[in-house]
KEKE-3310 file (N, C-alpha, C; in steps of 0.2 Angstrom, whole numbers, plus 5000, padded with zeros to 4 digits):
npx = (5054:5053:5049:5047:5037:5038:5029:5021:5023:5013:5005:5010:5017:5020:5027:5026:5031:5038:5038:5033:5020:5010:5002:5004:4995:4998:4991:4997:4997:4998:4997:4986:4976:4977:4969:4962:4970:4969:4980:4984:4973:4974:4986:4984:4974:4981:4991:4984:4978:4990:4994:4983:4985:4996:5002:5009:5005:4995:4985:4978:4982:4975:4980:4982:4993:5001:4993:4980:4969:4962:4958:4952:4944:4940:4951:4945:4949:4957:4947:4938:4946:4948:4935:4933:4943:4941:4928:4925:4930:4942:4938:4927:4933:4941:4931:4925:4936:4938:4926:4927:4937:4932:4921:4928:4936:4927:4925:4937:4946:4954:4958:4955:4959:4954:4959:4951:4954:4953:4949:4938:4932:4919:4927:4936:4929:4924:4935:4937:4925:4918:4923:4917:4917:4930:4933:4940:4938:4941:4942:4945:4939:4930:4918:4911:4899:4900:4895:4885:4887:4896:4889:4887:4882:4881:4893:4903:4898:4893:4880:4873:4877:4872:4858:4855:4856:4849:4832:4828:4841:4851:4847:4847:4861:4866:4861:4865:4878:4883:4894:4899:4904:4914:4905:4893:4896:4898:4886:4878:4883:4894:4906:4916:4924:4929:4943:4954:4964:4977:4981:4983:4996:5000:4991:4994:5007:5005:4997:5006:5010:5000:4983:4970:4957:4958:4967:4959:4948:4954:4959:4949:4937:4921:4910:4905:4888:4878:4875:4869:4859:4851:4844:4834:4820:4816:4823:4818:4805:4806:4814:4806:4797:4791:4798:4812:4809:4798:4805:4813:4804:4799:4810:4813:4802:4806:4817:4817:4817:4827:4844:4852:4843:4841:4854:4855:4845:4851:4862:4857:4851:4862:4868:4869:4854:4850:4858:4855:4841:4843:4852:4843:4834:4843:4848:4836:4831:4841:4839:4832:4842:4850:4863:4879:4886:4875:4870:4880:4880:4869:4873:4884:4878:4870:4880:4890:4883:4880:4893:4898:4891:4885:4884:4893:4905:4905:4903:4915:4924:4920:4922:4935:4944:4943:4938:4929:4917:4904:4895:4886:4872:4863:4848:4845:4837:4828:4814:4814:4819:4817:4806:4807:4821:4827:4823:4829:4842:4842:4839:4841:4844:4856:4865:4881:4891:4902:4909:4909:4915:4912:4919:4932:4945:4956:4952)
npy = (4977:4980:4978:4985:4985:4990:4994:5000:5012:5020:5014:5009:4995:4988:4978:4979:4979:4968:4955:4957:4958:4967:4972:4986:4996:5009:5022:5031:5043:5058:5070:5069:5067:5054:5046:5032:5021:5010:5001:5002:4996:4983:4980:4981:4971:4960:4960:4959:4947:4939:4942:4938:4924:4923:4918:4925:4938:4948:4958:4971:4987:5002:5017:5034:5043:5059:5075:5077:5068:5052:5046:5051:5045:5034:5035:5045:5052:5042:5032:5040:5042:5030:5026:5035:5031:5017:5014:5009:4997:4993:5000:4993:4982:4988:4994:4981:4975:4984:4984:4970:4971:4980:4973:4962:4967:4968:4954:4949:4939:4944:4957:4973:4988:5004:5021:5034:5048:5065:5069:5057:5050:5043:5030:5029:5027:5014:5005:5006:5008:4996:4988:4983:4989:4993:5005:5021:5038:5056:5072:5079:5072:5070:5063:5057:5053:5059:5057:5060:5073:5072:5065:5052:5038:5034:5021:5007:4999:5009:5013:5003:5006:5019:5016:5011:5021:5031:5035:5046:5051:5045:5045:5059:5061:5054:5060:5073:5073:5076:5081:5070:5073:5067:5064:5063:5052:5041:5040:5037:5025:5024:5023:5019:5022:5037:5045:5057:5067:5070:5059:5049:5045:5038:5028:5020:5016:5008:4998:4990:4981:4978:4971:4977:4980:4982:4993:5003:5004:5010:5022:5029:5041:5049:5053:5069:5076:5072:5083:5081:5071:5078:5086:5078:5080:5089:5083:5070:5072:5079:5070:5059:5060:5055:5057:5064:5077:5080:5079:5090:5101:5100:5103:5116:5122:5120:5128:5142:5141:5132:5133:5123:5115:5123:5123:5109:5108:5116:5109:5097:5102:5106:5095:5080:5077:5064:5056:5059:5054:5041:5037:5039:5029:5017:5018:5016:5004:4996:4996:4984:4975:4960:4958:4965:4962:4959:4972:4978:4972:4978:4991:4989:4985:4997:5007:5005:5008:5021:5026:5025:5034:5050:5060:5057:5058:5071:5077:5074:5081:5094:5096:5091:5090:5102:5111:5121:5120:5120:5110:5102:5095:5080:5074:5091:5095:5089:5087:5083:5070:5054:5041:5029:5029:5028:5016:5008:5009:5000:4988:4970:4964:4965:4971:4973:4959:4954:4945:4953:4949:4937:4928:4922:4933:4939:4930)
npz = (4931:4914:4899:4886:4871:4855:4841:4829:4835:4838:4848:4864:4873:4889:4902:4919:4936:4949:4944:4931:4931:4928:4914:4903:4892:4882:4873:4860:4853:4855:4849:4840:4849:4853:4844:4837:4826:4812:4813:4826:4833:4828:4834:4848:4850:4847:4857:4868:4867:4868:4882:4888:4888:4896:4911:4920:4919:4928:4928:4918:4911:4904:4897:4891:4881:4885:4890:4888:4886:4886:4873:4858:4849:4835:4821:4810:4799:4792:4790:4781:4770:4765:4761:4751:4742:4740:4742:4754:4758:4766:4777:4782:4787:4797:4806:4810:4816:4826:4833:4837:4846:4856:4861:4866:4877:4887:4890:4895:4906:4916:4927:4920:4919:4915:4913:4911:4909:4906:4889:4882:4869:4858:4849:4860:4871:4867:4870:4883:4891:4893:4902:4915:4932:4934:4929:4927:4932:4932:4939:4928:4917:4902:4894:4879:4866:4851:4838:4829:4824:4814:4804:4807:4818:4835:4841:4843:4853:4861:4860:4867:4880:4881:4879:4892:4901:4914:4913:4900:4897:4890:4877:4875:4877:4866:4855:4855:4858:4871:4884:4896:4913:4927:4937:4930:4922:4930:4937:4925:4921:4914:4920:4935:4946:4955:4954:4960:4950:4954:4961:4952:4948:4959:4959:4947:4950:4961:4956:4950:4960:4968:4970:4958:4963:4976:4977:4970:4978:4989:4984:4978:4978:4984:4971:4964:4964:4950:4938:4926:4928:4937:4929:4924:4923:4913:4903:4902:4898:4886:4877:4876:4866:4850:4838:4830:4826:4834:4846:4845:4845:4858:4865:4862:4868:4882:4882:4886:4900:4903:4899:4895:4888:4877:4871:4868:4858:4848:4845:4840:4828:4821:4818:4807:4799:4794:4802:4815:4815:4813:4824:4835:4833:4833:4846:4854:4849:4854:4867:4870:4867:4871:4875:4875:4862:4854:4853:4846:4834:4827:4827:4818:4806:4803:4804:4794:4783:4785:4786:4773:4766:4760:4771:4781:4775:4771:4784:4791:4782:4784:4798:4801:4790:4781:4790:4791:4797:4792:4787:4773:4773:4767:4766:4770:4781:4795:4793:4780:4780:4774:4779:4773:4769:4781:4785:4776:4780:4791:4785:4783:4772:4759:4768:4776:4777:4784:4797:4811:4823:4834:4841:4853:4860:4848:4837)
capx = (5054:5050:5051:5043:5037:5036:5028:5020:5024:5006:5003:5016:5016:5025:5025:5029:5031:5044:5038:5030:5013:5005:5003:5001:4994:4998:4989:5003:4997:4995:4995:4979:4972:4977:4964:4964:4971:4968:4986:4983:4967:4976:4991:4981:4971:4986:4994:4979:4978:4996:4993:4978:4988:5002:5000:5012:5002:4989:4980:4980:4980:4975:4981:4983:4999:4999:4989:4973:4964:4963:4957:4947:4940:4943:4954:4940:4952:4959:4941:4936:4951:4947:4929:4934:4947:4939:4921:4924:4933:4946:4934:4923:4938:4943:4926:4924:4941:4937:4921:4929:4941:4928:4918:4933:4938:4922:4926:4943:4946:4959:4956:4956:4958:4955:4960:4947:4956:4953:4944:4937:4926:4919:4931:4940:4924:4923:4940:4937:4919:4915:4926:4914:4920:4937:4933:4942:4937:4944:4939:4946:4936:4925:4916:4905:4898:4898:4896:4880:4890:4900:4885:4887:4878:4885:4894:4908:4895:4891:4872:4871:4877:4867:4851:4854:4856:4843:4827:4830:4847:4855:4845:4850:4868:4868:4859:4868:4886:4884:4900:4898:4909:4915:4899:4888:4898:4897:4879:4876:4885:4900:4912:4915:4927:4931:4950:4957:4970:4984:4982:4984:5003:5000:4986:4998:5013:5002:4994:5012:5012:4994:4977:4967:4951:4960:4969:4954:4944:4958:4961:4943:4933:4914:4910:4900:4882:4877:4871:4864:4853:4847:4840:4830:4813:4814:4826:4814:4799:4808:4816:4801:4794:4792:4802:4817:4806:4794:4810:4815:4798:4799:4816:4811:4797:4810:4823:4817:4818:4833:4848:4854:4838:4842:4860:4853:4841:4856:4867:4853:4850:4868:4870:4866:4847:4849:4862:4850:4836:4846:4854:4838:4832:4848:4848:4829:4831:4846:4836:4830:4848:4851:4870:4883:4887:4869:4869:4885:4877:4865:4878:4888:4874:4868:4885:4893:4879:4881:4900:4900:4886:4887:4884:4899:4911:4904:4904:4922:4927:4918:4924:4942:4948:4943:4937:4924:4911:4898:4893:4880:4869:4858:4844:4847:4832:4825:4808:4815:4822:4811:4806:4810:4828:4829:4821:4834:4848:4841:4837:4846:4846:4861:4870:4888:4890:4908:4908:4914:4919:4909:4923:4936:4949:4961:4950)
capy = (4974:4985:4976:4989:4982:4996:4992:5006:5017:5023:5012:5006:4990:4987:4974:4982:4976:4964:4949:4959:4956:4972:4974:4992:4999:5017:5025:5035:5048:5063:5076:5067:5065:5047:5043:5025:5019:5003:4998:5002:4991:4976:4978:4980:4965:4955:4960:4957:4939:4936:4943:4933:4917:4923:4918:4930:4945:4947:4963:4975:4994:5006:5024:5038:5048:5066:5077:5080:5063:5045:5044:5055:5040:5031:5039:5046:5053:5036:5029:5044:5041:5023:5026:5039:5027:5010:5013:5007:4990:4993:5003:4988:4978:4993:4993:4974:4974:4988:4981:4964:4972:4983:4967:4957:4970:4966:4947:4947:4935:4947:4964:4977:4995:5010:5027:5039:5055:5070:5067:5050:5051:5038:5024:5028:5024:5007:5001:5007:5008:4989:4984:4985:4988:4996:5011:5026:5045:5061:5079:5082:5068:5072:5057:5059:5050:5065:5055:5063:5079:5070:5061:5045:5036:5031:5014:5004:4997:5015:5013:4998:5010:5025:5014:5009:5027:5033:5039:5047:5054:5042:5048:5066:5061:5051:5064:5079:5072:5080:5079:5068:5073:5061:5062:5060:5046:5036:5040:5035:5018:5024:5023:5016:5025:5044:5046:5063:5067:5070:5052:5044:5042:5032:5022:5016:5013:5003:4992:4986:4976:4976:4970:4983:4981:4985:4999:5007:5005:5014:5029:5032:5046:5050:5058:5074:5074:5072:5088:5078:5068:5083:5089:5073:5082:5091:5078:5064:5074:5081:5065:5054:5061:5049:5058:5070:5084:5081:5081:5097:5105:5100:5106:5123:5124:5121:5132:5148:5140:5128:5134:5116:5113:5127:5120:5103:5109:5119:5103:5093:5106:5107:5088:5077:5075:5057:5053:5060:5050:5034:5036:5038:5022:5012:5018:5014:4997:4993:4995:4977:4970:4955:4959:4970:4960:4960:4979:4980:4969:4983:4997:4988:4985:5004:5011:5004:5011:5028:5027:5025:5038:5057:5064:5055:5061:5078:5079:5074:5086:5100:5096:5089:5092:5109:5114:5126:5119:5121:5104:5103:5088:5078:5080:5097:5096:5083:5086:5080:5063:5050:5035:5023:5029:5026:5009:5005:5008:4994:4982:4965:4963:4970:4974:4970:4952:4953:4944:4958:4945:4934:4923:4925:4938:4937:4926)
capz = (4924:4909:4892:4881:4864:4851:4834:4824:4839:4840:4854:4867:4878:4894:4908:4925:4942:4950:4939:4925:4932:4926:4907:4902:4886:4881:4867:4860:4847:4859:4844:4838:4855:4854:4840:4836:4819:4811:4815:4834:4835:4827:4839:4854:4850:4847:4863:4874:4866:4871:4889:4891:4889:4900:4918:4924:4918:4932:4927:4912:4912:4898:4898:4885:4882:4885:4896:4885:4887:4884:4866:4854:4845:4829:4816:4805:4792:4789:4787:4776:4764:4762:4758:4745:4738:4739:4744:4761:4759:4772:4783:4784:4792:4802:4811:4812:4821:4832:4837:4840:4852:4861:4865:4870:4883:4892:4891:4898:4913:4920:4928:4915:4922:4910:4916:4907:4911:4900:4884:4880:4865:4853:4850:4866:4875:4866:4872:4890:4895:4893:4907:4921:4939:4935:4924:4932:4929:4936:4938:4921:4912:4898:4890:4874:4859:4847:4831:4824:4822:4808:4800:4809:4823:4841:4839:4848:4859:4865:4861:4873:4887:4881:4880:4899:4905:4917:4909:4893:4897:4885:4870:4875:4876:4860:4849:4856:4860:4877:4887:4903:4918:4931:4941:4926:4919:4935:4937:4919:4920:4909:4924:4941:4951:4954:4958:4959:4945:4957:4963:4946:4948:4965:4957:4942:4953:4966:4952:4948:4965:4972:4966:4956:4967:4983:4976:4968:4984:4994:4981:4975:4982:4982:4965:4965:4962:4943:4935:4921:4931:4941:4924:4921:4923:4906:4898:4901:4894:4879:4873:4876:4860:4845:4832:4831:4825:4840:4852:4845:4847:4866:4868:4861:4874:4888:4881:4890:4907:4904:4894:4892:4882:4871:4869:4865:4852:4844:4843:4835:4822:4818:4816:4801:4800:4794:4807:4821:4815:4813:4830:4839:4832:4835:4854:4856:4848:4858:4874:4870:4866:4877:4877:4871:4855:4850:4851:4841:4827:4824:4826:4812:4800:4801:4804:4788:4778:4786:4785:4766:4764:4759:4776:4785:4771:4772:4791:4792:4778:4788:4805:4802:4784:4779:4797:4790:4802:4788:4783:4768:4774:4762:4766:4775:4787:4798:4790:4773:4780:4772:4783:4769:4769:4787:4785:4772:4784:4796:4782:4783:4765:4756:4773:4776:4780:4787:4804:4815:4828:4840:4844:4858:4858:4843:4832)
cpx = (5050:5052:5047:5043:5034:5035:5027:5022:5018:5003:5009:5013:5022:5022:5029:5028:5037:5044:5034:5023:5007:5007:5000:5001:4994:4996:4994:5003:4994:4993:4988:4975:4971:4971:4967:4964:4970:4974:4986:4978:4970:4982:4989:4978:4976:4990:4990:4978:4984:4996:4988:4980:4994:5000:5003:5009:4995:4983:4983:4978:4980:4975:4982:4989:4997:4995:4982:4968:4966:4963:4951:4942:4943:4946:4949:4943:4954:4953:4939:4940:4950:4940:4929:4938:4944:4931:4919:4926:4937:4942:4929:4927:4940:4937:4925:4930:4941:4932:4923:4933:4937:4924:4922:4935:4933:4922:4932:4942:4951:4957:4959:4954:4959:4954:4957:4948:4956:4947:4944:4931:4926:4922:4935:4935:4923:4929:4941:4931:4915:4918:4923:4917:4926:4938:4934:4941:4940:4940:4940:4942:4930:4923:4910:4905:4895:4897:4891:4882:4894:4896:4885:4883:4883:4886:4899:4905:4892:4883:4870:4872:4872:4860:4850:4855:4850:4838:4829:4836:4852:4853:4848:4857:4870:4866:4863:4876:4887:4890:4897:4904:4910:4909:4894:4890:4897:4890:4875:4878:4891:4906:4910:4918:4930:4938:4953:4963:4977:4985:4983:4991:5003:4996:4990:5003:5010:5000:5000:5013:5005:4988:4973:4961:4953:4963:4964:4949:4947:4958:4954:4940:4926:4914:4904:4893:4881:4873:4866:4858:4849:4843:4835:4823:4812:4817:4821:4808:4801:4810:4811:4797:4795:4797:4807:4814:4802:4799:4812:4810:4798:4805:4816:4807:4801:4815:4823:4819:4825:4838:4851:4850:4839:4849:4859:4850:4846:4860:4863:4852:4856:4871:4866:4859:4846:4852:4858:4845:4838:4848:4849:4835:4836:4848:4841:4829:4836:4844:4834:4836:4849:4858:4873:4884:4881:4868:4874:4883:4873:4869:4882:4884:4872:4874:4889:4889:4880:4888:4902:4895:4889:4888:4890:4905:4911:4905:4911:4926:4926:4921:4932:4946:4948:4942:4933:4918:4904:4896:4886:4877:4864:4854:4847:4843:4829:4818:4808:4818:4816:4811:4808:4817:4831:4828:4827:4841:4848:4839:4842:4848:4851:4866:4876:4888:4897:4906:4912:4917:4915:4913:4927:4941:4955:4959:4947)
cpy = (4979:4983:4979:4986:4988:4993:4998:5012:5021:5020:5008:5000:4989:4982:4977:4978:4971:4958:4951:4958:4961:4974:4981:4994:5006:5019:5031:5040:5055:5069:5075:5065:5057:5043:5036:5023:5012:4999:4997:4997:4984:4975:4977:4973:4959:4954:4957:4949:4936:4937:4939:4926:4917:4923:4923:4937:4944:4952:4968:4982:4998:5013:5028:5043:5055:5068:5079:5075:5056:5044:5048:5051:5037:5036:5040:5048:5047:5032:5033:5042:5035:5023:5030:5035:5020:5009:5010:5000:4989:4995:4997:4983:4982:4992:4986:4973:4978:4986:4974:4966:4975:4977:4963:4960:4969:4959:4945:4944:4938:4954:4968:4984:5000:5016:5032:5046:5059:5068:5060:5050:5044:5031:5023:5025:5016:5003:5002:5006:5001:4985:4986:4984:4991:5002:5017:5033:5050:5067:5082:5078:5071:5067:5059:5054:5055:5063:5058:5070:5078:5066:5054:5044:5033:5024:5012:5001:5003:5015:5008:5002:5016:5022:5012:5015:5028:5037:5040:5051:5051:5044:5055:5066:5059:5056:5070:5079:5076:5077:5077:5069:5067:5059:5060:5053:5040:5035:5036:5028:5018:5023:5021:5020:5032:5044:5053:5063:5066:5063:5047:5041:5036:5026:5017:5013:5007:4997:4988:4980:4974:4975:4976:4984:4984:4992:5004:5009:5010:5021:5032:5036:5047:5055:5063:5072:5076:5078:5086:5075:5072:5087:5084:5075:5084:5086:5073:5066:5075:5075:5058:5054:5056:5050:5064:5077:5085:5083:5088:5102:5106:5104:5114:5126:5125:5126:5139:5147:5136:5130:5128:5114:5116:5124:5113:5104:5112:5113:5099:5096:5106:5100:5085:5075:5067:5053:5053:5055:5043:5033:5035:5031:5017:5012:5015:5006:4993:4993:4988:4972:4966:4956:4963:4968:4960:4967:4981:4977:4975:4989:4996:4988:4993:5008:5010:5007:5019:5030:5028:5030:5045:5060:5063:5058:5068:5081:5079:5079:5093:5101:5095:5091:5099:5114:5121:5126:5121:5115:5105:5096:5087:5073:5085:5098:5090:5082:5083:5073:5058:5043:5029:5023:5027:5018:5005:5004:5002:4988:4977:4964:4968:4973:4970:4964:4950:4951:4948:4955:4943:4929:4926:4930:4935:4932:4931)
cpz = (4920:4902:4887:4874:4860:4844:4829:4828:4841:4846:4857:4872:4882:4899:4914:4931:4943:4945:4933:4925:4930:4919:4906:4894:4886:4874:4866:4853:4850:4854:4841:4843:4855:4850:4838:4828:4819:4814:4823:4836:4834:4832:4846:4855:4850:4854:4869:4873:4869:4879:4892:4892:4894:4907:4922:4924:4922:4931:4921:4913:4906:4900:4891:4886:4882:4890:4894:4886:4885:4877:4863:4850:4840:4825:4810:4799:4789:4786:4781:4769:4761:4759:4751:4740:4736:4740:4751:4763:4765:4778:4786:4789:4798:4808:4814:4817:4827:4836:4841:4847:4858:4865:4869:4877:4889:4894:4895:4905:4917:4921:4923:4917:4916:4914:4910:4909:4905:4896:4882:4876:4860:4854:4856:4871:4874:4869:4880:4894:4896:4899:4914:4928:4940:4930:4929:4928:4934:4936:4931:4915:4909:4893:4885:4869:4854:4839:4826:4821:4815:4804:4801:4815:4829:4839:4845:4854:4863:4865:4866:4879:4887:4882:4887:4903:4908:4913:4902:4892:4892:4878:4870:4874:4869:4854:4849:4856:4866:4881:4894:4907:4922:4934:4936:4923:4924:4936:4931:4917:4915:4913:4931:4947:4950:4958:4956:4954:4948:4961:4958:4946:4954:4962:4952:4946:4958:4962:4950:4954:4969:4967:4964:4961:4973:4982:4974:4974:4989:4991:4979:4980:4980:4976:4967:4963:4954:4941:4930:4923:4935:4936:4921:4920:4916:4901:4896:4897:4887:4874:4873:4870:4855:4840:4834:4831:4832:4846:4851:4847:4855:4868:4867:4866:4880:4888:4885:4897:4908:4898:4891:4887:4876:4867:4865:4858:4846:4841:4838:4829:4818:4815:4809:4803:4799:4800:4814:4821:4816:4821:4835:4839:4834:4843:4856:4855:4852:4866:4875:4869:4872:4879:4873:4864:4851:4848:4846:4834:4824:4823:4819:4806:4798:4800:4797:4782:4779:4784:4778:4763:4763:4766:4781:4781:4772:4779:4793:4788:4782:4794:4805:4796:4783:4785:4796:4794:4798:4784:4779:4768:4768:4765:4771:4781:4789:4795:4783:4774:4779:4776:4779:4769:4775:4788:4781:4776:4789:4792:4782:4776:4762:4761:4772:4780:4783:4794:4808:4821:4834:4844:4850:4855:4853:4837:4827)
residu = (MET:ASN:ASP:GLU:VAL:VAL:ARG:SER:GLY:GLN:VAL:LEU:PHE:GLU:ARG:ARG:GLY:PRO:ARG:GLY:GLN:LEU:GLY:VAL:ILE:THR:LEU:ASN:ARG:PRO:ARG:GLN:LEU:ASN:ALA:LEU:SER:TYR:ALA:MET:ILE:ARG:GLU:ILE:THR:SER:GLN:LEU:ALA:ALA:TRP:ARG:GLN:ASP:ASP:THR:VAL:ALA:GLN:ILE:LEU:LEU:VAL:GLY:ALA:GLY:ASP:ARG:GLY:LEU:CYS:ALA:GLY:GLY:ASP:ILE:LEU:GLU:ILE:ARG:GLU:ASP:VAL:LEU:ALA:THR:GLY:GLY:LYS:VAL:ALA:ALA:GLU:PHE:PHE:ALA:SER:GLU:TYR:ARG:LEU:ASP:ALA:ALA:THR:GLY:ASP:LEU:ASP:LYS:PRO:TYR:ILE:ALA:ILE:MET:ASP:GLY:TYR:THR:PHE:GLY:GLY:GLY:VAL:GLY:ILE:SER:ALA:HIS:SER:ARG:GLY:ARG:ARG:VAL:VAL:THR:GLU:ARG:SER:ARG:ILE:ALA:MET:PRO:GLU:THR:ALA:ILE:GLY:PHE:SER:PRO:ASP:VAL:GLY:GLY:THR:TYR:LEU:LEU:ALA:ARG:MET:PRO:GLY:GLU:THR:GLY:ILE:HIS:ALA:GLY:LEU:THR:GLY:ALA:HIS:LEU:ASP:ALA:ALA:ASP:ALA:ILE:ALA:ALA:GLY:PHE:ALA:ASP:HIS:TYR:VAL:PRO:ALA:ASP:SER:LEU:GLY:GLU:LEU:VAL:SER:ARG:LEU:GLU:VAL:GLU:GLU:ALA:ASP:ALA:VAL:LEU:ALA:ASP:LEU:ALA:ARG:PRO:ALA:PRO:GLU:SER:GLU:LEU:LEU:ALA:GLN:ARG:ALA:TRP:ILE:ASP:GLN:ALA:TYR:ALA:ALA:SER:THR:PRO:LEU:GLU:ILE:LEU:ALA:ARG:LEU:ASP:GLU:PHE:ALA:GLU:GLU:PHE:SER:ALA:ALA:ALA:ASP:ALA:ALA:LYS:ALA:ILE:ARG:ALA:SER:SER:PRO:THR:ALA:ILE:THR:ALA:ALA:LEU:GLU:VAL:ILE:ARG:ARG:ASN:ARG:ASN:ALA:ALA:HIS:LEU:ARG:GLU:ALA:ILE:ASP:LEU:GLU:TYR:LEU:VAL:GLY:MET:ARG:LEU:GLY:THR:GLY:HIS:ASP:PHE:LEU:GLU:GLY:VAL:ARG:ALA:GLN:VAL:VAL:ASP:LYS:ASP:ARG:MET:PRO:LYS:TRP:GLN:PRO:ALA:ALA:LEU:ALA:ASP:VAL:LEU:PRO:SER:GLU:ILE:GLU:GLN:LEU:PHE:ALA:LEU:GLU:GLY:GLY:HIS:VAL:ILE:ASP:TRP:GLY:ARG:GLY:PRO:LEU:GLY:VAL)
# end
């Protein structure tokens, strides 16, 4: 059975298996590395709600079209254009709908299998990494939350995951956008199963007729040792510092001995000072979040202020629009970020009041 439903064409839906028991979601924008548009988010939410009520659909699979990766994240060009045109009215709904979908994937009462092969960044993490127990990575996987490089802070529930990584590795990954390979992702809590890429075809075909947990147990292989966790000695010392400036100073001290520390310092210096400072605070506060939705509350509050601010517009311009890779941040240096400006990002007064979505899927 294969009754494909095509709407925008940016995401495809199929039911596979003798009785259509496997629902397959294929992100279908390979030229954009399957970046999530607002239309895709709405369509996936609607289809998941329908499959949740359909007793013949036993499990759901998420994959990306093409051979580069699952998803590069949210469509930041679409968001930027709306901020420039309306001040962010549609962007507020975009983020609310995206976060509602992210949280709902962790609440599904049916197995939800995400194949995080290749690049899985930002919003791609949001729709895949909250399904505990069935998140698949391969030797090609590269998972990251690179938002500070475009003047934004990690979101889509990513700070909930970053905050629970061992030691200070989550702060490191969140501030620098460091890529996690399969071993790092499993050790860090972003993934569950290492399946070699040449076994993915067998994985998908067997999911049409077998239960996910049994198939994954059969095809998964031991992941290599995590290089990220092997570097915890300097990472934990550097990122335990109170402020971004102090973190940079410690990274500089470690740079001669550890090239990765030098790379981290370079990445932080290239990113938006405001976003770096905000991201550090969001991740640290979300260490105390009782659950994923509480963490997203804070991400939404801070993210909408960053997303309608100068640095996000400038970061997307420099990285994606003009591609000159020369953003002009305001302020330009970490030393010039005022504590009062960061406090305002977290102030409840005047924040966006859209209910990003605490109800069940589809509400």
